[in-house]
PATOR-167962 format. One record per residue (C-alpha): residue number from 1; residue in three letters; x, y negated, z negated. Coordinates in Angstrom, 3 decimals, always signed. Each point is the difference from the previous one (the first is absolute). Example, Ala and Ser with C-alpha at 12.3 -4.5 7.8 and 13.67 -1.06 7.14 Angstrom:
<node num="1" residuo="ALA" xx="+12.300" yy="+4.500" zz="-7.800"/>
<node num="2" residuo="SER" xx="+1.370" yy="-3.440" zz="+0.660"/>
***
This chain:
<node num="1" residuo="UNK" xx="-106.599" yy="-205.712" zz="-17.641"/>
<node num="2" residuo="UNK" xx="+2.690" yy="-1.444" zz="+2.219"/>
<node num="3" residuo="UNK" xx="+3.024" yy="-2.098" zz="-0.819"/>
<node num="4" residuo="UNK" xx="-1.648" yy="-2.893" zz="+1.847"/>
<node num="5" residuo="UNK" xx="-3.082" yy="+0.187" zz="-2.234"/>
<node num="6" residuo="UNK" xx="+2.159" yy="-1.016" zz="-2.967"/>
<node num="7" residuo="UNK" xx="+2.464" yy="-2.138" zz="+1.989"/>
<node num="8" residuo="UNK" xx="+2.817" yy="+1.960" zz="-1.658"/>
<node num="9" residuo="UNK" xx="+3.473" yy="-0.319" zz="+1.508"/>
<node num="10" residuo="UNK" xx="+1.770" yy="+3.116" zz="+1.224"/>
<node num="11" residuo="UNK" xx="+2.655" yy="-0.531" zz="-2.647"/>
<node num="12" residuo="UNK" xx="+0.346" yy="-2.109" zz="-3.113"/>
<node num="13" residuo="UNK" xx="+2.967" yy="-1.810" zz="-1.436"/>
<node num="14" residuo="UNK" xx="+2.044" yy="+1.693" zz="-2.673"/>
<node num="15" residuo="UNK" xx="-1.152" yy="-0.574" zz="-3.562"/>
<node num="16" residuo="UNK" xx="+2.386" yy="-2.414" zz="-1.667"/>
<node num="17" residuo="UNK" xx="+0.945" yy="+1.725" zz="-3.250"/>
<node num="18" residuo="UNK" xx="+3.419" yy="-1.433" zz="-0.823"/>
<node num="19" residuo="UNK" xx="-0.198" yy="-1.104" zz="-3.625"/>
<node num="20" residuo="UNK" xx="-3.674" yy="+0.981" zz="-0.218"/>
<node num="21" residuo="UNK" xx="-1.929" yy="+2.790" zz="-1.637"/>
<node num="22" residuo="UNK" xx="-2.526" yy="+2.504" zz="+1.265"/>
<node num="23" residuo="UNK" xx="-3.116" yy="+0.668" zz="-2.018"/>
<node num="24" residuo="UNK" xx="-1.921" yy="+3.266" zz="+0.349"/>
<node num="25" residuo="UNK" xx="-3.670" yy="-0.179" zz="-0.953"/>
<node num="26" residuo="UNK" xx="-1.603" yy="+3.400" zz="-0.509"/>
<node num="27" residuo="UNK" xx="-2.266" yy="+1.539" zz="-2.636"/>
<node num="28" residuo="UNK" xx="+1.583" yy="+3.419" zz="+0.588"/>
<node num="29" residuo="UNK" xx="+3.206" yy="+0.271" zz="-2.040"/>
<node num="30" residuo="UNK" xx="+1.397" yy="+2.872" zz="+2.098"/>
<node num="31" residuo="UNK" xx="-0.441" yy="-1.934" zz="+3.264"/>
<node num="32" residuo="UNK" xx="+1.561" yy="-3.042" zz="-1.646"/>
<node num="33" residuo="UNK" xx="+2.975" yy="+1.998" zz="-1.279"/>
<node num="34" residuo="UNK" xx="+0.666" yy="+1.486" zz="+3.458"/>
<node num="35" residuo="UNK" xx="+0.055" yy="-3.456" zz="+1.576"/>
<node num="36" residuo="UNK" xx="+2.159" yy="-1.485" zz="-2.778"/>
<node num="37" residuo="UNK" xx="+2.580" yy="+2.773" zz="+0.375"/>
<node num="38" residuo="UNK" xx="+0.019" yy="-0.255" zz="+3.788"/>
<node num="39" residuo="UNK" xx="+0.575" yy="-3.774" zz="-0.058"/>
<node num="40" residuo="UNK" xx="+2.540" yy="+0.055" zz="-2.850"/>
<node num="41" residuo="UNK" xx="+2.010" yy="+2.624" zz="+1.949"/>
<node num="42" residuo="UNK" xx="+0.316" yy="-2.616" zz="+2.757"/>
<node num="43" residuo="UNK" xx="+1.164" yy="-2.613" zz="-2.532"/>
<node num="44" residuo="UNK" xx="-3.149" yy="-2.093" zz="-0.372"/>
<node num="45" residuo="UNK" xx="-1.145" yy="-1.669" zz="-3.223"/>
<node num="46" residuo="UNK" xx="-3.461" yy="+1.399" zz="-0.756"/>
<node num="47" residuo="UNK" xx="-2.780" yy="-0.806" zz="-2.436"/>
<node num="48" residuo="UNK" xx="-3.378" yy="+1.672" zz="-0.433"/>
<node num="49" residuo="UNK" xx="-3.578" yy="-0.922" zz="-0.816"/>
<node num="50" residuo="UNK" xx="-2.655" yy="+2.585" zz="-0.811"/>
<node num="51" residuo="UNK" xx="-2.814" yy="-1.986" zz="+1.593"/>
<node num="52" residuo="UNK" xx="-1.083" yy="-3.152" zz="+1.771"/>
<node num="53" residuo="UNK" xx="-0.446" yy="-2.120" zz="-3.111"/>
<node num="54" residuo="UNK" xx="+3.461" yy="+0.889" zz="-1.286"/>
<node num="55" residuo="UNK" xx="+1.469" yy="-0.861" zz="+3.400"/>
<node num="56" residuo="UNK" xx="-1.736" yy="-3.376" zz="+0.048"/>
<node num="57" residuo="UNK" xx="+1.286" yy="-0.735" zz="-3.491"/>
<node num="58" residuo="UNK" xx="+3.593" yy="+0.919" zz="+0.878"/>
<node num="59" residuo="UNK" xx="-0.060" yy="-1.902" zz="+3.268"/>
<node num="60" residuo="UNK" xx="-1.579" yy="-3.149" zz="-1.447"/>
<node num="61" residuo="UNK" xx="+2.406" yy="-0.115" zz="-2.976"/>
<node num="62" residuo="UNK" xx="+3.095" yy="+0.646" zz="+2.128"/>
<node num="63" residuo="UNK" xx="+2.281" yy="-2.704" zz="+1.309"/>
<node num="64" residuo="UNK" xx="-0.861" yy="-0.840" zz="+3.616"/>
<node num="65" residuo="UNK" xx="+1.932" yy="+2.253" zz="+2.362"/>
<node num="66" residuo="UNK" xx="+0.518" yy="+2.810" zz="-2.523"/>
<node num="67" residuo="UNK" xx="-1.779" yy="+2.583" zz="+2.145"/>
<node num="68" residuo="UNK" xx="+0.677" yy="+0.644" zz="+3.672"/>
<node num="69" residuo="UNK" xx="-2.235" yy="+3.050" zz="+0.448"/>
<node num="70" residuo="UNK" xx="-3.055" yy="+1.441" zz="-1.704"/>
<node num="71" residuo="UNK" xx="-1.036" yy="+3.596" zz="+0.671"/>
<node num="72" residuo="UNK" xx="-3.724" yy="-0.051" zz="-0.722"/>
<node num="73" residuo="UNK" xx="-2.160" yy="+3.064" zz="-0.601"/>
<node num="74" residuo="UNK" xx="-3.420" yy="-0.708" zz="+1.504"/>
<node num="75" residuo="UNK" xx="-2.290" yy="+2.028" zz="-2.209"/>
<node num="76" residuo="UNK" xx="+0.466" yy="-0.795" zz="-3.683"/>
<node num="77" residuo="UNK" xx="-2.537" yy="-0.355" zz="-2.798"/>
<node num="78" residuo="UNK" xx="-1.066" yy="-3.468" zz="-1.228"/>
<node num="79" residuo="UNK" xx="+1.667" yy="-1.912" zz="+2.849"/>
<node num="80" residuo="UNK" xx="+0.893" yy="+1.608" zz="+3.322"/>
<node num="81" residuo="UNK" xx="+2.925" yy="-0.897" zz="+2.206"/>
<node num="82" residuo="UNK" xx="-2.125" yy="-2.003" zz="+2.427"/>
<node num="83" residuo="UNK" xx="-1.220" yy="-2.377" zz="-2.724"/>
<node num="84" residuo="UNK" xx="+3.430" yy="-0.186" zz="-1.603"/>
<node num="85" residuo="UNK" xx="+1.553" yy="-0.990" zz="+3.320"/>
<node num="86" residuo="UNK" xx="-2.668" yy="-2.627" zz="+0.662"/>
<node num="87" residuo="UNK" xx="+0.592" yy="-1.524" zz="-3.454"/>
<node num="88" residuo="UNK" xx="+3.774" yy="-0.094" zz="+0.521"/>
<node num="89" residuo="UNK" xx="-0.476" yy="-1.781" zz="+3.336"/>
<node num="90" residuo="UNK" xx="-2.253" yy="-2.588" zz="-1.681"/>
<node num="91" residuo="UNK" xx="+2.484" yy="-0.886" zz="-2.766"/>
<node num="92" residuo="UNK" xx="+1.299" yy="-3.541" zz="+0.027"/>
<node num="93" residuo="UNK" xx="+3.670" yy="+0.797" zz="+0.474"/>
<node num="94" residuo="UNK" xx="+2.266" yy="+0.133" zz="+3.042"/>
<node num="95" residuo="UNK" xx="+0.845" yy="+3.686" zz="-0.203"/>
<node num="96" residuo="UNK" xx="-3.651" yy="+1.064" zz="-0.142"/>
<node num="97" residuo="UNK" xx="-0.171" yy="-0.294" zz="+3.764"/>
<node num="98" residuo="UNK" xx="+3.485" yy="+1.274" zz="+0.790"/>
<node num="99" residuo="UNK" xx="+0.345" yy="+3.122" zz="-2.161"/>
<node num="100" residuo="UNK" xx="-0.385" yy="+3.114" zz="+2.116"/>
<node num="101" residuo="UNK" xx="-2.874" yy="+2.191" zz="-1.199"/>
<node num="102" residuo="UNK" xx="-0.017" yy="+3.581" zz="+1.264"/>
<node num="103" residuo="UNK" xx="-3.027" yy="+2.235" zz="-0.484"/>
<node num="104" residuo="UNK" xx="+0.920" yy="+3.401" zz="-1.364"/>
<node num="105" residuo="UNK" xx="-2.900" yy="+2.427" zz="+0.310"/>
<node num="106" residuo="UNK" xx="-1.331" yy="+3.386" zz="+1.049"/>
<node num="107" residuo="UNK" xx="-2.829" yy="-1.785" zz="+1.828"/>
<node num="108" residuo="UNK" xx="+0.406" yy="+0.394" zz="+3.760"/>
<node num="109" residuo="UNK" xx="-3.517" yy="-0.982" zz="+0.989"/>
<node num="110" residuo="UNK" xx="-0.496" yy="-1.878" zz="+3.266"/>
<node num="111" residuo="UNK" xx="-0.785" yy="-3.337" zz="-1.604"/>
<node num="112" residuo="UNK" xx="+2.750" yy="+0.021" zz="-2.628"/>
<node num="113" residuo="UNK" xx="+2.488" yy="-2.060" zz="+2.069"/>
<node num="114" residuo="UNK" xx="-2.530" yy="-2.754" zz="+0.471"/>
<node num="115" residuo="UNK" xx="-0.882" yy="-0.010" zz="-3.712"/>
<node num="116" residuo="UNK" xx="+3.701" yy="-0.246" zz="-0.897"/>
<node num="117" residuo="UNK" xx="+0.553" yy="-2.902" zz="+2.382"/>
<node num="118" residuo="UNK" xx="-3.086" yy="-1.854" zz="-1.189"/>
<node num="119" residuo="UNK" xx="+1.084" yy="+0.289" zz="-3.629"/>
<node num="120" residuo="UNK" xx="+3.386" yy="-1.510" zz="+0.828"/>
<node num="121" residuo="UNK" xx="+2.201" yy="+3.075" zz="+0.206"/>
<node num="122" residuo="UNK" xx="+2.920" yy="+0.069" zz="+2.401"/>
<node num="123" residuo="UNK" xx="+0.520" yy="+3.706" zz="+0.418"/>
<node num="124" residuo="UNK" xx="-1.380" yy="+3.462" zz="-0.675"/>
<node num="125" residuo="UNK" xx="+1.542" yy="+3.311" zz="-1.088"/>
<node num="126" residuo="UNK" xx="-1.721" yy="+3.329" zz="-0.464"/>
<node num="127" residuo="UNK" xx="+0.696" yy="+1.947" zz="-3.184"/>
<node num="128" residuo="UNK" xx="+2.183" yy="+1.786" zz="-0.533"/>
<node num="129" residuo="UNK" xx="+2.288" yy="-2.612" zz="+1.503"/>
<node num="130" residuo="UNK" xx="+3.229" yy="+1.364" zz="+1.405"/>
<node num="131" residuo="UNK" xx="+3.399" yy="-1.625" zz="-0.434"/>
<node num="132" residuo="UNK" xx="+0.061" yy="-0.590" zz="+3.753"/>
<node num="133" residuo="UNK" xx="-3.359" yy="-1.814" zz="-0.010"/>
<node num="134" residuo="UNK" xx="+0.987" yy="-2.164" zz="-2.978"/>
<node num="135" residuo="UNK" xx="+3.359" yy="-0.849" zz="+1.580"/>
<node num="136" residuo="UNK" xx="-1.658" yy="-0.853" zz="+3.312"/>
<node num="137" residuo="UNK" xx="-2.441" yy="-2.315" zz="-1.774"/>
<node num="138" residuo="UNK" xx="+2.821" yy="-1.748" zz="-1.887"/>
<node num="139" residuo="UNK" xx="+2.249" yy="-0.241" zz="+3.058"/>
<node num="140" residuo="UNK" xx="-2.562" yy="-1.455" zz="+2.365"/>
<node num="141" residuo="UNK" xx="-2.352" yy="+2.707" zz="+1.112"/>
<node num="142" residuo="UNK" xx="-3.695" yy="-0.799" zz="+0.097"/>
<node num="143" residuo="UNK" xx="-2.046" yy="+2.657" zz="-1.787"/>
<node num="144" residuo="UNK" xx="-3.202" yy="-1.966" zz="+0.689"/>
<node num="145" residuo="UNK" xx="+0.425" yy="+1.156" zz="+3.578"/>
<node num="146" residuo="UNK" xx="-2.219" yy="+3.125" zz="+0.281"/>
<node num="147" residuo="UNK" xx="+2.552" yy="+1.922" zz="+2.067"/>
<node num="148" residuo="UNK" xx="+2.464" yy="-0.283" zz="-2.890"/>
<node num="149" residuo="UNK" xx="-1.750" yy="+2.620" zz="-2.063"/>
<node num="150" residuo="UNK" xx="-1.341" yy="+2.255" zz="+2.734"/>
<node num="151" residuo="UNK" xx="+1.807" yy="+3.352" zz="+0.199"/>
<node num="152" residuo="UNK" xx="+1.689" yy="+0.902" zz="+3.287"/>
***
């Protein structure tokens, strides 16, 4: 798959997180804890959800603009990250379209980028995410660009 196939820009704007929280959605407590610690070390306000339904509940009950970034595991029981992202994008609130949703997964299959884009995700990180990859995403890198996660 090429960048042109998804019409993905070579870089993305920085995620606006000033005064906003990050939510990590993952059914694996260890993965969630690693991400929480990594983000808190950089001074971010972080919340967690153990699955898609919990994420939807937190997001829908929050004041608009509470969250600036959602790290979304793709493969979770009951409701996967694709469906959760689609449902967030369909909510009748202004921030449903503007919140940055980043896939966080071990899935590196060829069609995963397209699936992420179709479900409304903005970016993609392979697990285990490194501090550098997370910082690049937050500061304006574009991890939906396939070359971002290819090893040199």
